[in-house]
C-alpha positions, 0 to 999 in steps of 0.5 A: 500500500503506497500512502507516502511519508507526509513530507513533500517532494518535488516531482522533478526530484522524483523524475531525476532519481528514477532517471538516475536509477534506470540510467537512460532516457531524457526527461522533458520538463514542462512538456505538459502544462498544468491545468489552471486549477491544478496544484503543484504541491501534493503530499499525503497527510498521514498523521491520522493513519499513524495513530490508527496503525501502531506497528507501521512498516515504512519503506523509504522512497529510494527502496520503494523506487528500486522495488518498482523499477525491478518489478517493471523490468521483470515484466518486459 
């Protein structure tokens, strides 16, 4: 289950991290314009979830991306 950390991270930084991990491709930033009502900042508020789930197992973004990349590489 992906819920996030409750800490903001820029999409551009995630793209750079993925690009570095897969070692290919060239991101084109700004190719798709934001809609007028679209926010540039998204991140989950996980405070209430942490209160409900006491023994919550966290996976870092780095490890989560590694697992996701490995999964999709196998599907090729």
